[in-house]
C-alpha positions in Angstrom: -0.1 0.0 0.0 1.1 3.5 -0.8 0.7 6.5 1.2 1.7 10.1 0.9 2.5 12.3 3.7 3.4 15.8 3.5 5.5 18.1 4.8 4.2 21.6 6.2 5.4 24.3 4.3 7.7 25.5 6.6 9.1 22.1 7.2 12.0 21.1 5.6 12.6 17.6 6.5 11.1 15.3 9.3 12.9 13.0 11.3 12.2 9.2 10.2 11.0 7.6 13.8 8.8 10.8 14.0 7.5 10.2 10.7 6.9 6.8 11.8 4.6 7.9 14.3 3.0 11.0 12.5 1.7 8.2 9.6 0.3 5.6 12.3 3.0 2.7 11.4 3.8 2.5 15.0 2.1 3.0 18.2 5.5 4.8 20.1 8.5 6.0 19.4 10.2 3.1 21.5 8.6 0.8 18.6 9.6 3.2 15.9 13.2 2.9 17.3 13.5 -0.4 18.0 12.7 -1.0 13.8 15.1 1.2 12.8 17.6 -0.1 14.8 16.8 -3.8 13.4 17.3 -2.9 10.2 13.2 -2.9 9.1 12.7 0.7 7.2 14.2 1.2 4.0 15.0 4.9 3.0 14.7 5.3 -0.9 15.6 1.6 -1.2 18.2 1.0 1.1 18.2 -0.5 5.2 18.1 2.4 7.1 19.8 2.3 10.8 19.7 6.1 11.5 16.9 6.7 14.1 16.9 10.1 13.1 17.4 10.3 9.7 16.2 13.5 8.1 13.3 12.6 5.5 13.0 15.1 2.9 10.2 15.8 -0.3 10.7 13.3 -2.4 12.0 10.6 0.2 10.1 7.2 0.0 10.0 5.1 2.9 9.2 1.7 3.4 8.0 -0.6 6.1 6.7 -4.2 5.8 4.5 -3.8 3.0 3.5 0.1 3.2 5.5 2.7 1.1 5.5 6.5 2.4 5.8 9.2 -0.4 6.8 12.7 1.5 5.5 15.4 -0.8 
């Protein structure tokens, strides 16, 4: 499934764990951090281990069967 997530006009980026919480992929920040550390999340097709990775417009984040496109 594909989801689009719009950044606010005053927002240059969102941290990866904040994005996972904001899109309701996880219930809390601890779970988001755990999934990233375990390599369950990809950013632009590459496994991402940085919890505070800056996700910007045009990036695609994959978790399980979900794709989140930043617009």
